[in-house]
N, CA, C and O atoms as a Tripos MOL2 file, in Angstrom:
@<TRIPOS>MOLECULE
protein
  312   311    78     0     0
PROTEIN
NO_CHARGES

@<TRIPOS>ATOM
      1 N           0.3820  -10.8480   10.1200 N.3       1 MET1
      2 CA          1.2580   -9.7660   10.5020 C.3       1 MET1
      3 C           1.4210   -9.7420   12.0260 C.2       1 MET1
      4 O           2.5250   -9.5350   12.5280 O.2       1 MET1
      5 N           0.3480   -9.9500   12.7450 N.am      2 THR2
      6 CA          0.4240   -9.9580   14.2070 C.3       2 THR2
      7 C           1.3710  -11.0430   14.6980 C.2       2 THR2
      8 O           2.1720  -10.8170   15.6050 O.2       2 THR2
      9 N           1.2760  -12.2180   14.0960 N.am      3 GLN3
     10 CA          2.1570  -13.3220   14.4820 C.3       3 GLN3
     11 C           3.6130  -13.0110   14.1350 C.2       3 GLN3
     12 O           4.5140  -13.3070   14.9200 O.2       3 GLN3
     13 N           3.8410  -12.4280   12.9870 N.am      4 LEU4
     14 CA          5.1980  -12.0620   12.5750 C.3       4 LEU4
     15 C           5.8080  -11.0590   13.5540 C.2       4 LEU4
     16 O           6.9410  -11.2400   14.0010 O.2       4 LEU4
     17 N           5.0790  -10.0220   13.8830 N.am      5 LEU5
     18 CA          5.5820   -9.0090   14.8070 C.3       5 LEU5
     19 C           5.7470   -9.5740   16.2120 C.2       5 LEU5
     20 O           6.6420   -9.1560   16.9470 O.2       5 LEU5
     21 N           4.9050  -10.5060   16.5820 N.am      6 GLY6
     22 CA          5.0200  -11.1460   17.8830 C.3       6 GLY6
     23 C           6.1630  -12.1500   17.9750 C.2       6 GLY6
     24 O           6.4930  -12.6320   19.0580 O.2       6 GLY6
     25 N           6.7630  -12.4610   16.8280 N.am      7 SER7
     26 CA          7.8600  -13.4240   16.7840 C.3       7 SER7
     27 C           9.2360  -12.7570   16.7900 C.2       7 SER7
     28 O          10.2400  -13.4100   16.5030 O.2       7 SER7
     29 N           9.2910  -11.4750   17.1110 N.am      8 GLY8
     30 CA         10.5840  -10.8060   17.2230 C.3       8 GLY8
     31 C          10.9540   -9.9190   16.0580 C.2       8 GLY8
     32 O          12.1340   -9.6590   15.8260 O.2       8 GLY8
     33 N           9.9520   -9.4430   15.3140 N.am      9 PHE9
     34 CA         10.2130   -8.5590   14.1930 C.3       9 PHE9
     35 C           9.5780   -7.1950   14.4460 C.2       9 PHE9
     36 O           8.6560   -7.0690   15.2510 O.2       9 PHE9
     37 N          10.0840   -6.1740   13.7500 N.am     10 THR10
     38 CA          9.6430   -4.7960   13.9380 C.3      10 THR10
     39 C           9.0570   -4.2430   12.6520 C.2      10 THR10
     40 O           9.6760   -4.3400   11.5920 O.2      10 THR10
     41 N           7.8770   -3.6680   12.7390 N.am     11 ASP11
     42 CA          7.3090   -2.8600   11.6570 C.3      11 ASP11
     43 C           7.9880   -1.5020   11.7920 C.2      11 ASP11
     44 O           7.6440   -0.7240   12.6820 O.2      11 ASP11
     45 N           8.9420   -1.2130   10.9240 N.am     12 THR12
     46 CA          9.7960   -0.0470   11.1140 C.3      12 THR12
     47 C           9.0370    1.2760   11.0380 C.2      12 THR12
     48 O           9.4140    2.2320   11.7160 O.2      12 THR12
     49 N           7.9870    1.3550   10.2390 N.am     13 TRP13
     50 CA          7.1890    2.5970   10.1870 C.3      13 TRP13
     51 C           6.5510    2.8570   11.5480 C.2      13 TRP13
     52 O           6.6190    3.9770   12.0540 O.2      13 TRP13
     53 N           5.9400    1.8490   12.1420 N.am     14 ARG14
     54 CA          5.2920    2.0000   13.4510 C.3      14 ARG14
     55 C           6.3120    2.2070   14.5680 C.2      14 ARG14
     56 O           5.9820    2.7960   15.5980 O.2      14 ARG14
     57 N           7.5300    1.7400   14.3850 N.am     15 PHE15
     58 CA          8.5950    1.9730   15.3500 C.3      15 PHE15
     59 C           8.8070    3.4790   15.5330 C.2      15 PHE15
     60 O           8.9750    3.9520   16.6570 O.2      15 PHE15
     61 N           8.8000    4.2220   14.4360 N.am     16 PHE16
     62 CA          9.0100    5.6670   14.4940 C.3      16 PHE16
     63 C           7.7270    6.4670   14.6550 C.2      16 PHE16
     64 O           7.7490    7.5440   15.2510 O.2      16 PHE16
     65 N           6.6270    5.9730   14.1470 N.am     17 TYR17
     66 CA          5.3640    6.7270   14.1390 C.3      17 TYR17
     67 C           4.2270    5.8510   14.6640 C.2      17 TYR17
     68 O           3.3290    5.4900   13.9030 O.2      17 TYR17
     69 N           4.2510    5.5070   15.9430 N.am     18 PRO18
     70 CA          3.2730    4.5410   16.4660 C.3      18 PRO18
     71 C           1.8190    5.0060   16.4130 C.2      18 PRO18
     72 O           0.9130    4.1740   16.3730 O.2      18 PRO18
     73 N           1.5800    6.3030   16.4130 N.am     19 ASP19
     74 CA          0.2040    6.7970   16.4750 C.3      19 ASP19
     75 C          -0.2180    7.5980   15.2480 C.2      19 ASP19
     76 O          -1.3510    8.0770   15.1900 O.2      19 ASP19
     77 N           0.6640    7.7530   14.2720 N.am     20 LEU20
     78 CA          0.3460    8.5580   13.0880 C.3      20 LEU20
     79 C          -0.6430    7.8200   12.2020 C.2      20 LEU20
     80 O          -0.4420    6.6560   11.8570 O.2      20 LEU20
     81 N          -1.7040    8.5090   11.8440 N.am     21 GLU21
     82 CA         -2.7490    7.9200   10.9990 C.3      21 GLU21
     83 C          -2.8270    8.6620    9.6680 C.2      21 GLU21
     84 O          -2.3250    9.7790    9.5450 O.2      21 GLU21
     85 N          -3.4460    8.0500    8.6900 N.am     22 GLY22
     86 CA         -3.6960    8.7000    7.4080 C.3      22 GLY22
     87 C          -2.5060    8.7420    6.4710 C.2      22 GLY22
     88 O          -2.5020    9.5300    5.5250 O.2      22 GLY22
     89 N          -1.4920    7.9140    6.7040 N.am     23 VAL23
     90 CA         -0.3220    7.8400    5.8250 C.3      23 VAL23
     91 C          -0.3460    6.4680    5.1550 C.2      23 VAL23
     92 O          -0.3130    5.4360    5.8260 O.2      23 VAL23
     93 N          -0.4030    6.4730    3.8280 N.am     24 TYR24
     94 CA         -0.5750    5.2360    3.0770 C.3      24 TYR24
     95 C           0.4970    5.0900    2.0120 C.2      24 TYR24
     96 O           1.1300    6.0700    1.6200 O.2      24 TYR24
     97 N           0.6990    3.8710    1.5490 N.am     25 SER25
     98 CA          1.6580    3.6090    0.4800 C.3      25 SER25
     99 C           0.9790    3.0620   -0.7760 C.2      25 SER25
    100 O           1.6530    2.8200   -1.7770 O.2      25 SER25
    101 N          -0.3170    2.8660   -0.7450 N.am     26 TRP26
    102 CA         -1.0560    2.3520   -1.8950 C.3      26 TRP26
    103 C          -2.4550    2.9470   -1.9210 C.2      26 TRP26
    104 O          -3.1010    3.1000   -0.8850 O.2      26 TRP26
    105 N          -2.9120    3.2790   -3.1270 N.am     27 TRP27
    106 CA         -4.2560    3.7900   -3.3550 C.3      27 TRP27
    107 C          -4.8120    3.1390   -4.6060 C.2      27 TRP27
    108 O          -4.0930    2.9600   -5.5890 O.2      27 TRP27
    109 N          -6.0650    2.7910   -4.5760 N.am     28 SER28
    110 CA         -6.7260    2.2480   -5.7530 C.3      28 SER28
    111 C          -6.7870    3.3190   -6.8380 C.2      28 SER28
    112 O          -6.8570    4.5130   -6.5450 O.2      28 SER28
    113 N          -6.7590    2.8790   -8.0870 N.am     29 TYR29
    114 CA         -6.9450    3.8060   -9.2030 C.3      29 TYR29
    115 C          -8.4110    4.2310   -9.3230 C.2      29 TYR29
    116 O          -8.7310    5.1830  -10.0350 O.2      29 TYR29
    117 N          -9.2720    3.5380   -8.6410 N.am     30 ARG30
    118 CA        -10.7100    3.7970   -8.7600 C.3      30 ARG30
    119 C         -11.1730    4.8700   -7.7770 C.2      30 ARG30
    120 O         -10.5940    5.0400   -6.7040 O.2      30 ARG30
    121 N         -12.2040    5.5750   -8.1550 N.am     31 PHE31
    122 CA        -12.9170    6.5080   -7.2750 C.3      31 PHE31
    123 C         -12.0450    7.6400   -6.7290 C.2      31 PHE31
    124 O         -12.3300    8.1910   -5.6650 O.2      31 PHE31
    125 N         -10.9700    7.9880   -7.4690 N.am     32 ARG32
    126 CA        -10.0720    9.0830   -7.0470 C.3      32 ARG32
    127 C          -9.5620    8.8640   -5.6290 C.2      32 ARG32
    128 O          -9.5000    9.7970   -4.8280 O.2      32 ARG32
    129 N          -9.2010    7.6280   -5.3310 N.am     33 ALA33
    130 CA         -8.7940    7.2550   -3.9730 C.3      33 ALA33
    131 C          -7.5630    8.0290   -3.5040 C.2      33 ALA33
    132 O          -7.4990    8.4560   -2.3510 O.2      33 ALA33
    133 N          -6.5970    8.2070   -4.3850 N.am     34 ARG34
    134 CA         -5.3860    8.9260   -3.9510 C.3      34 ARG34
    135 C          -5.6940   10.3860   -3.6710 C.2      34 ARG34
    136 O          -5.2040   10.9580   -2.6970 O.2      34 ARG34
    137 N          -6.4880   10.9690   -4.5090 N.am     35 GLU35
    138 CA         -6.9020   12.3620   -4.3100 C.3      35 GLU35
    139 C          -7.6170   12.5410   -2.9670 C.2      35 GLU35
    140 O          -7.4790   13.5780   -2.3180 O.2      35 GLU35
    141 N          -8.3760   11.5300   -2.5590 N.am     36 LYS36
    142 CA         -9.1060   11.5700   -1.2850 C.3      36 LYS36
    143 C          -8.2890   10.9980   -0.1280 C.2      36 LYS36
    144 O          -8.7480   10.9900    1.0140 O.2      36 LYS36
    145 N          -7.0790   10.5210   -0.4240 N.am     37 ASN37
    146 CA         -6.2180    9.8460    0.5460 C.3      37 ASN37
    147 C          -6.9350    8.6880    1.2380 C.2      37 ASN37
    148 O          -6.8800    8.5280    2.4580 O.2      37 ASN37
    149 N          -7.6000    7.9010    0.4240 N.am     38 ALA38
    150 CA         -8.2670    6.6930    0.9110 C.3      38 ALA38
    151 C          -7.4340    5.4990    0.4500 C.2      38 ALA38
    152 O          -7.7060    4.9100   -0.5960 O.2      38 ALA38
    153 N          -6.4350    5.1530    1.2260 N.am     39 GLY39
    154 CA         -5.5140    4.1070    0.8160 C.3      39 GLY39
    155 C          -5.2420    3.1030    1.9080 C.2      39 GLY39
    156 O          -5.9360    3.0440    2.9230 O.2      39 GLY39
    157 N          -4.2140    2.3160    1.6730 N.am     40 TRP40
    158 CA         -3.7500    1.3120    2.6260 C.3      40 TRP40
    159 C          -2.2440    1.4390    2.7530 C.2      40 TRP40
    160 O          -1.5740    1.8780    1.8180 O.2      40 TRP40
    161 N          -1.7230    1.0700    3.8700 N.am     41 ARG41
    162 CA         -0.2770    0.9670    4.0430 C.3      41 ARG41
    163 C           0.0620   -0.5090    3.8810 C.2      41 ARG41
    164 O          -0.0200   -1.2860    4.8320 O.2      41 ARG41
    165 N           0.4450   -0.8850    2.6600 N.am     42 ILE42
    166 CA          0.7020   -2.3000    2.3820 C.3      42 ILE42
    167 C           2.1520   -2.5750    2.0010 C.2      42 ILE42
    168 O           2.5060   -3.7160    1.7060 O.2      42 ILE42
    169 N           2.9810   -1.5600    2.0020 N.am     43 ASP43
    170 CA          4.4040   -1.7280    1.6880 C.3      43 ASP43
    171 C           5.1820   -1.5210    2.9830 C.2      43 ASP43
    172 O           5.1170   -0.4570    3.5980 O.2      43 ASP43
    173 N           5.9140   -2.5470    3.3830 N.am     44 TYR44
    174 CA          6.5520   -2.5570    4.6990 C.3      44 TYR44
    175 C           8.0390   -2.8490    4.6030 C.2      44 TYR44
    176 O           8.5020   -3.5080    3.6720 O.2      44 TYR44
    177 N           8.7760   -2.3470    5.5810 N.am     45 PHE45
    178 CA         10.0960   -2.8530    5.9100 C.3      45 PHE45
    179 C           9.9460   -3.5010    7.2750 C.2      45 PHE45
    180 O           9.6510   -2.8270    8.2620 O.2      45 PHE45
    181 N          10.1490   -4.7990    7.3300 N.am     46 ILE46
    182 CA         10.0760   -5.5670    8.5690 C.3      46 ILE46
    183 C          11.4980   -6.0110    8.8850 C.2      46 ILE46
    184 O          12.1600   -6.6160    8.0420 O.2      46 ILE46
    185 N          11.9690   -5.7190   10.0850 N.am     47 THR47
    186 CA         13.3350   -6.0820   10.4640 C.3      47 THR47
    187 C          13.3280   -6.8640   11.7670 C.2      47 THR47
    188 O          12.3390   -6.8700   12.5010 O.2      47 THR47
    189 N          14.4330   -7.5130   12.0380 N.am     48 SER48
    190 CA         14.6100   -8.2040   13.3060 C.3      48 SER48
    191 C          14.7200   -7.1740   14.4260 C.2      48 SER48
    192 O          15.3620   -6.1370   14.2600 O.2      48 SER48
    193 N          14.0930   -7.4590   15.5660 N.am     49 LYS49
    194 CA         14.1850   -6.5550   16.7140 C.3      49 LYS49
    195 C          15.6260   -6.3360   17.1580 C.2      49 LYS49
    196 O          15.9230   -5.3370   17.8120 O.2      49 LYS49
    197 N          16.5210   -7.2530   16.8130 N.am     50 ARG50
    198 CA         17.9270   -7.1220   17.1970 C.3      50 ARG50
    199 C          18.5780   -5.8650   16.6380 C.2      50 ARG50
    200 O          19.5840   -5.4020   17.1740 O.2      50 ARG50
    201 N          18.0130   -5.3040   15.5610 N.am     51 ILE51
    202 CA         18.6260   -4.0930   15.0070 C.3      51 ILE51
    203 C          17.8160   -2.8260   15.2930 C.2      51 ILE51
    204 O          18.0780   -1.7840   14.6910 O.2      51 ILE51
    205 N          16.8420   -2.8960   16.1970 N.am     52 ASP52
    206 CA         16.0440   -1.7090   16.5340 C.3      52 ASP52
    207 C          16.9140   -0.5070   16.8880 C.2      52 ASP52
    208 O          16.5970    0.6150   16.4910 O.2      52 ASP52
    209 N          17.9900   -0.7130   17.6170 N.am     53 ALA53
    210 CA         18.8540    0.3950   18.0380 C.3      53 ALA53
    211 C          19.5830    1.0300   16.8500 C.2      53 ALA53
    212 O          20.0990    2.1420   16.9650 O.2      53 ALA53
    213 N          19.6280    0.3370   15.7180 N.am     54 ARG54
    214 CA         20.3100    0.8560   14.5310 C.3      54 ARG54
    215 C          19.3590    1.5380   13.5430 C.2      54 ARG54
    216 O          19.8060    2.1150   12.5520 O.2      54 ARG54
    217 N          18.0630    1.4740   13.8060 N.am     55 LEU55
    218 CA         17.0900    2.1280   12.9280 C.3      55 LEU55
    219 C          17.2100    3.6360   13.0920 C.2      55 LEU55
    220 O          17.2200    4.1450   14.2130 O.2      55 LEU55
    221 N          17.3010    4.3490   11.9760 N.am     56 VAL56
    222 CA         17.4780    5.7970   11.9970 C.3      56 VAL56
    223 C          16.1830    6.5150   11.6240 C.2      56 VAL56
    224 O          15.7950    7.4710   12.2960 O.2      56 VAL56
    225 N          15.5110    6.0710   10.5650 N.am     57 ASP57
    226 CA         14.2810    6.7390   10.1440 C.3      57 ASP57
    227 C          13.5450    5.8480    9.1410 C.2      57 ASP57
    228 O          14.1370    4.9770    8.5040 O.2      57 ASP57
    229 N          12.2570    6.0900    9.0220 N.am     58 ALA58
    230 CA         11.4180    5.4360    8.0170 C.3      58 ALA58
    231 C          10.5500    6.5150    7.3830 C.2      58 ALA58
    232 O          10.0640    7.4150    8.0690 O.2      58 ALA58
    233 N          10.3620    6.4210    6.0820 N.am     59 LYS59
    234 CA          9.5610    7.4180    5.3720 C.3      59 LYS59
    235 C           8.6510    6.7300    4.3640 C.2      59 LYS59
    236 O           8.9800    5.6840    3.8050 O.2      59 LYS59
    237 N           7.5060    7.3460    4.1550 N.am     60 ILE60
    238 CA          6.6000    6.9680    3.0810 C.3      60 ILE60
    239 C           6.4740    8.1990    2.2030 C.2      60 ILE60
    240 O           5.9960    9.2410    2.6530 O.2      60 ILE60
    241 N           6.9010    8.0860    0.9530 N.am     61 HIS61
    242 CA          6.9590    9.2360    0.0410 C.3      61 HIS61
    243 C           5.6690    9.3580   -0.7680 C.2      61 HIS61
    244 O           5.6470    9.0930   -1.9700 O.2      61 HIS61
    245 N           4.6100    9.7580   -0.0970 N.am     62 SER62
    246 CA          3.3030    9.8680   -0.7530 C.3      62 SER62
    247 C           3.2620   10.9920   -1.7840 C.2      62 SER62
    248 O           2.3130   11.0760   -2.5650 O.2      62 SER62
    249 N           4.2710   11.8540   -1.7990 N.am     63 GLU63
    250 CA          4.3300   12.9430   -2.7850 C.3      63 GLU63
    251 C           4.8240   12.4550   -4.1520 C.2      63 GLU63
    252 O           4.7650   13.2010   -5.1300 O.2      63 GLU63
    253 N           5.3060   11.2150   -4.2290 N.am     64 VAL64
    254 CA          5.8120   10.6520   -5.4770 C.3      64 VAL64
    255 C           4.6680    9.9570   -6.2170 C.2      64 VAL64
    256 O           4.0240    9.0520   -5.6870 O.2      64 VAL64
    257 N           4.4340   10.3980   -7.4410 N.am     65 PHE65
    258 CA          3.3550    9.8430   -8.2650 C.3      65 PHE65
    259 C           3.9390    8.9760   -9.3720 C.2      65 PHE65
    260 O           5.1530    8.9550   -9.5740 O.2      65 PHE65
    261 N           3.0820    8.2690  -10.0810 N.am     66 GLY66
    262 CA          3.5060    7.4660  -11.2130 C.3      66 GLY66
    263 C           3.0630    6.0240  -11.1010 C.2      66 GLY66
    264 O           3.2380    5.2440  -12.0380 O.2      66 GLY66
    265 N           2.4950    5.6640   -9.9730 N.am     67 SER67
    266 CA          2.0490    4.2950   -9.7330 C.3      67 SER67
    267 C           0.9180    4.3500   -8.7130 C.2      67 SER67
    268 O           0.6280    5.4030   -8.1470 O.2      67 SER67
    269 N           0.2880    3.2100   -8.4890 N.am     68 ASP68
    270 CA         -0.6990    3.1410   -7.4160 C.3      68 ASP68
    271 C          -0.0180    2.9690   -6.0570 C.2      68 ASP68
    272 O          -0.6680    3.0670   -5.0170 O.2      68 ASP68
    273 N           1.2870    2.7130   -6.0700 N.am     69 HIS69
    274 CA          2.1130    2.6580   -4.8580 C.3      69 HIS69
    275 C           3.0270    3.8700   -4.8360 C.2      69 HIS69
    276 O           3.2790    4.4850   -5.8720 O.2      69 HIS69
    277 N           3.5160    4.2070   -3.6690 N.am     70 CYS70
    278 CA          4.5710    5.2100   -3.5720 C.3      70 CYS70
    279 C           5.7780    4.5570   -2.9060 C.2      70 CYS70
    280 O           5.6440    3.5170   -2.2610 O.2      70 CYS70
    281 N           6.9550    5.1620   -3.0600 N.am     71 PRO71
    282 CA          8.1500    4.5790   -2.4470 C.3      71 PRO71
    283 C           8.1130    4.6310   -0.9190 C.2      71 PRO71
    284 O           7.6090    5.5820   -0.3220 O.2      71 PRO71
    285 N           8.6520    3.5980   -0.3160 N.am     72 VAL72
    286 CA          8.8840    3.5980    1.1300 C.3      72 VAL72
    287 C          10.3960    3.5130    1.3310 C.2      72 VAL72
    288 O          11.1100    2.9170    0.5240 O.2      72 VAL72
    289 N          10.8680    4.1160    2.4120 N.am     73 GLU73
    290 CA         12.3040    4.2300    2.6380 C.3      73 GLU73
    291 C          12.6280    3.8590    4.0770 C.2      73 GLU73
    292 O          11.8720    4.1810    4.9940 O.2      73 GLU73
    293 N          13.7460    3.1860    4.2700 N.am     74 LEU74
    294 CA         14.2300    2.8550    5.5970 C.3      74 LEU74
    295 C          15.6970    3.2130    5.6760 C.2      74 LEU74
    296 O          16.4840    2.8370    4.8080 O.2      74 LEU74
    297 N          16.0650    3.9400    6.7200 N.am     75 GLU75
    298 CA         17.4710    4.2850    6.9540 C.3      75 GLU75
    299 C          17.9580    3.5110    8.1750 C.2      75 GLU75
    300 O          17.3640    3.5760    9.2510 O.2      75 GLU75
    301 N          19.0510    2.7800    7.9830 N.am     76 ILE76
    302 CA         19.6440    1.9650    9.0530 C.3      76 ILE76
    303 C          21.1050    2.3520    9.1910 C.2      76 ILE76
    304 O          21.8120    2.4990    8.1950 O.2      76 ILE76
    305 N          21.5500    2.5130   10.4110 N.am     77 ASP77
    306 CA         22.9610    2.8000   10.6720 C.3      77 ASP77
    307 C          23.6990    1.4750   10.8090 C.2      77 ASP77
    308 O          23.6600    0.8350   11.8600 O.2      77 ASP77
    309 N          24.3670    1.0750    9.7400 N.am     78 LEU78
    310 CA         25.1130   -0.1770    9.7610 C.3      78 LEU78
    311 C          26.5760    0.1120    9.9590 C.2      78 LEU78
    312 O          27.3870   -0.8130   10.0060 O.2      78 LEU78
@<TRIPOS>BOND
     1     1     2 1
     2     2     3 1
     3     3     4 2
     4     3     5 am
     5     5     6 1
     6     6     7 1
     7     7     8 2
     8     7     9 am
     9     9    10 1
    10    10    11 1
    11    11    12 2
    12    11    13 am
    13    13    14 1
    14    14    15 1
    15    15    16 2
    16    15    17 am
    17    17    18 1
    18    18    19 1
    19    19    20 2
    20    19    21 am
    21    21    22 1
    22    22    23 1
    23    23    24 2
    24    23    25 am
    25    25    26 1
    26    26    27 1
    27    27    28 2
    28    27    29 am
    29    29    30 1
    30    30    31 1
    31    31    32 2
    32    31    33 am
    33    33    34 1
    34    34    35 1
    35    35    36 2
    36    35    37 am
    37    37    38 1
    38    38    39 1
    39    39    40 2
    40    39    41 am
    41    41    42 1
    42    42    43 1
    43    43    44 2
    44    43    45 am
    45    45    46 1
    46    46    47 1
    47    47    48 2
    48    47    49 am
    49    49    50 1
    50    50    51 1
    51    51    52 2
    52    51    53 am
    53    53    54 1
    54    54    55 1
    55    55    56 2
    56    55    57 am
    57    57    58 1
    58    58    59 1
    59    59    60 2
    60    59    61 am
    61    61    62 1
    62    62    63 1
    63    63    64 2
    64    63    65 am
    65    65    66 1
    66    66    67 1
    67    67    68 2
    68    67    69 am
    69    69    70 1
    70    70    71 1
    71    71    72 2
    72    71    73 am
    73    73    74 1
    74    74    75 1
    75    75    76 2
    76    75    77 am
    77    77    78 1
    78    78    79 1
    79    79    80 2
    80    79    81 am
    81    81    82 1
    82    82    83 1
    83    83    84 2
    84    83    85 am
    85    85    86 1
    86    86    87 1
    87    87    88 2
    88    87    89 am
    89    89    90 1
    90    90    91 1
    91    91    92 2
    92    91    93 am
    93    93    94 1
    94    94    95 1
    95    95    96 2
    96    95    97 am
    97    97    98 1
    98    98    99 1
    99    99   100 2
   100    99   101 am
   101   101   102 1
   102   102   103 1
   103   103   104 2
   104   103   105 am
   105   105   106 1
   106   106   107 1
   107   107   108 2
   108   107   109 am
   109   109   110 1
   110   110   111 1
   111   111   112 2
   112   111   113 am
   113   113   114 1
   114   114   115 1
   115   115   116 2
   116   115   117 am
   117   117   118 1
   118   118   119 1
   119   119   120 2
   120   119   121 am
   121   121   122 1
   122   122   123 1
   123   123   124 2
   124   123   125 am
   125   125   126 1
   126   126   127 1
   127   127   128 2
   128   127   129 am
   129   129   130 1
   130   130   131 1
   131   131   132 2
   132   131   133 am
   133   133   134 1
   134   134   135 1
   135   135   136 2
   136   135   137 am
   137   137   138 1
   138   138   139 1
   139   139   140 2
   140   139   141 am
   141   141   142 1
   142   142   143 1
   143   143   144 2
   144   143   145 am
   145   145   146 1
   146   146   147 1
   147   147   148 2
   148   147   149 am
   149   149   150 1
   150   150   151 1
   151   151   152 2
   152   151   153 am
   153   153   154 1
   154   154   155 1
   155   155   156 2
   156   155   157 am
   157   157   158 1
   158   158   159 1
   159   159   160 2
   160   159   161 am
   161   161   162 1
   162   162   163 1
   163   163   164 2
   164   163   165 am
   165   165   166 1
   166   166   167 1
   167   167   168 2
   168   167   169 am
   169   169   170 1
   170   170   171 1
   171   171   172 2
   172   171   173 am
   173   173   174 1
   174   174   175 1
   175   175   176 2
   176   175   177 am
   177   177   178 1
   178   178   179 1
   179   179   180 2
   180   179   181 am
   181   181   182 1
   182   182   183 1
   183   183   184 2
   184   183   185 am
   185   185   186 1
   186   186   187 1
   187   187   188 2
   188   187   189 am
   189   189   190 1
   190   190   191 1
   191   191   192 2
   192   191   193 am
   193   193   194 1
   194   194   195 1
   195   195   196 2
   196   195   197 am
   197   197   198 1
   198   198   199 1
   199   199   200 2
   200   199   201 am
   201   201   202 1
   202   202   203 1
   203   203   204 2
   204   203   205 am
   205   205   206 1
   206   206   207 1
   207   207   208 2
   208   207   209 am
   209   209   210 1
   210   210   211 1
   211   211   212 2
   212   211   213 am
   213   213   214 1
   214   214   215 1
   215   215   216 2
   216   215   217 am
   217   217   218 1
   218   218   219 1
   219   219   220 2
   220   219   221 am
   221   221   222 1
   222   222   223 1
   223   223   224 2
   224   223   225 am
   225   225   226 1
   226   226   227 1
   227   227   228 2
   228   227   229 am
   229   229   230 1
   230   230   231 1
   231   231   232 2
   232   231   233 am
   233   233   234 1
   234   234   235 1
   235   235   236 2
   236   235   237 am
   237   237   238 1
   238   238   239 1
   239   239   240 2
   240   239   241 am
   241   241   242 1
   242   242   243 1
   243   243   244 2
   244   243   245 am
   245   245   246 1
   246   246   247 1
   247   247   248 2
   248   247   249 am
   249   249   250 1
   250   250   251 1
   251   251   252 2
   252   251   253 am
   253   253   254 1
   254   254   255 1
   255   255   256 2
   256   255   257 am
   257   257   258 1
   258   258   259 1
   259   259   260 2
   260   259   261 am
   261   261   262 1
   262   262   263 1
   263   263   264 2
   264   263   265 am
   265   265   266 1
   266   266   267 1
   267   267   268 2
   268   267   269 am
   269   269   270 1
   270   270   271 1
   271   271   272 2
   272   271   273 am
   273   273   274 1
   274   274   275 1
   275   275   276 2
   276   275   277 am
   277   277   278 1
   278   278   279 1
   279   279   280 2
   280   279   281 am
   281   281   282 1
   282   282   283 1
   283   283   284 2
   284   283   285 am
   285   285   286 1
   286   286   287 1
   287   287   288 2
   288   287   289 am
   289   289   290 1
   290   290   291 1
   291   291   292 2
   292   291   293 am
   293   293   294 1
   294   294   295 1
   295   295   296 2
   296   295   297 am
   297   297   298 1
   298   298   299 1
   299   299   300 2
   300   299   301 am
   301   301   302 1
   302   302   303 1
   303   303   304 2
   304   303   305 am
   305   305   306 1
   306   306   307 1
   307   307   308 2
   308   307   309 am
   309   309   310 1
   310   310   311 1
   311   311   312 2
@<TRIPOS>SUBSTRUCTURE
     1 MET1         2 RESIDUE 1 A MET
     2 THR2         6 RESIDUE 1 A THR
     3 GLN3        10 RESIDUE 1 A GLN
     4 LEU4        14 RESIDUE 1 A LEU
     5 LEU5        18 RESIDUE 1 A LEU
     6 GLY6        22 RESIDUE 1 A GLY
     7 SER7        26 RESIDUE 1 A SER
     8 GLY8        30 RESIDUE 1 A GLY
     9 PHE9        34 RESIDUE 1 A PHE
    10 THR10       38 RESIDUE 1 A THR
    11 ASP11       42 RESIDUE 1 A ASP
    12 THR12       46 RESIDUE 1 A THR
    13 TRP13       50 RESIDUE 1 A TRP
    14 ARG14       54 RESIDUE 1 A ARG
    15 PHE15       58 RESIDUE 1 A PHE
    16 PHE16       62 RESIDUE 1 A PHE
    17 TYR17       66 RESIDUE 1 A TYR
    18 PRO18       70 RESIDUE 1 A PRO
    19 ASP19       74 RESIDUE 1 A ASP
    20 LEU20       78 RESIDUE 1 A LEU
    21 GLU21       82 RESIDUE 1 A GLU
    22 GLY22       86 RESIDUE 1 A GLY
    23 VAL23       90 RESIDUE 1 A VAL
    24 TYR24       94 RESIDUE 1 A TYR
    25 SER25       98 RESIDUE 1 A SER
    26 TRP26      102 RESIDUE 1 A TRP
    27 TRP27      106 RESIDUE 1 A TRP
    28 SER28      110 RESIDUE 1 A SER
    29 TYR29      114 RESIDUE 1 A TYR
    30 ARG30      118 RESIDUE 1 A ARG
    31 PHE31      122 RESIDUE 1 A PHE
    32 ARG32      126 RESIDUE 1 A ARG
    33 ALA33      130 RESIDUE 1 A ALA
    34 ARG34      134 RESIDUE 1 A ARG
    35 GLU35      138 RESIDUE 1 A GLU
    36 LYS36      142 RESIDUE 1 A LYS
    37 ASN37      146 RESIDUE 1 A ASN
    38 ALA38      150 RESIDUE 1 A ALA
    39 GLY39      154 RESIDUE 1 A GLY
    40 TRP40      158 RESIDUE 1 A TRP
    41 ARG41      162 RESIDUE 1 A ARG
    42 ILE42      166 RESIDUE 1 A ILE
    43 ASP43      170 RESIDUE 1 A ASP
    44 TYR44      174 RESIDUE 1 A TYR
    45 PHE45      178 RESIDUE 1 A PHE
    46 ILE46      182 RESIDUE 1 A ILE
    47 THR47      186 RESIDUE 1 A THR
    48 SER48      190 RESIDUE 1 A SER
    49 LYS49      194 RESIDUE 1 A LYS
    50 ARG50      198 RESIDUE 1 A ARG
    51 ILE51      202 RESIDUE 1 A ILE
    52 ASP52      206 RESIDUE 1 A ASP
    53 ALA53      210 RESIDUE 1 A ALA
    54 ARG54      214 RESIDUE 1 A ARG
    55 LEU55      218 RESIDUE 1 A LEU
    56 VAL56      222 RESIDUE 1 A VAL
    57 ASP57      226 RESIDUE 1 A ASP
    58 ALA58      230 RESIDUE 1 A ALA
    59 LYS59      234 RESIDUE 1 A LYS
    60 ILE60      238 RESIDUE 1 A ILE
    61 HIS61      242 RESIDUE 1 A HIS
    62 SER62      246 RESIDUE 1 A SER
    63 GLU63      250 RESIDUE 1 A GLU
    64 VAL64      254 RESIDUE 1 A VAL
    65 PHE65      258 RESIDUE 1 A PHE
    66 GLY66      262 RESIDUE 1 A GLY
    67 SER67      266 RESIDUE 1 A SER
    68 ASP68      270 RESIDUE 1 A ASP
    69 HIS69      274 RESIDUE 1 A HIS
    70 CYS70      278 RESIDUE 1 A CYS
    71 PRO71      282 RESIDUE 1 A PRO
    72 VAL72      286 RESIDUE 1 A VAL
    73 GLU73      290 RESIDUE 1 A GLU
    74 LEU74      294 RESIDUE 1 A LEU
    75 GLU75      298 RESIDUE 1 A GLU
    76 ILE76      302 RESIDUE 1 A ILE
    77 ASP77      306 RESIDUE 1 A ASP
    78 LEU78      310 RESIDUE 1 A LEU
């Protein structure tokens, strides 16, 4: 991931929320991980830095249940 981002790509979530912690897109089914918010952010939108100025927002919908993952969203002004 470090090499990818260093090659001219943007982690869109970190673009908008560089210091926000405790927001995840995946939780294990074991040990009540989601209930404890012990997860990982493993679902990404990675874009070319050339469109950074067109990025509008990124969201992680942790309020959506039904899977061990939750939806991630990216809004781009095209």
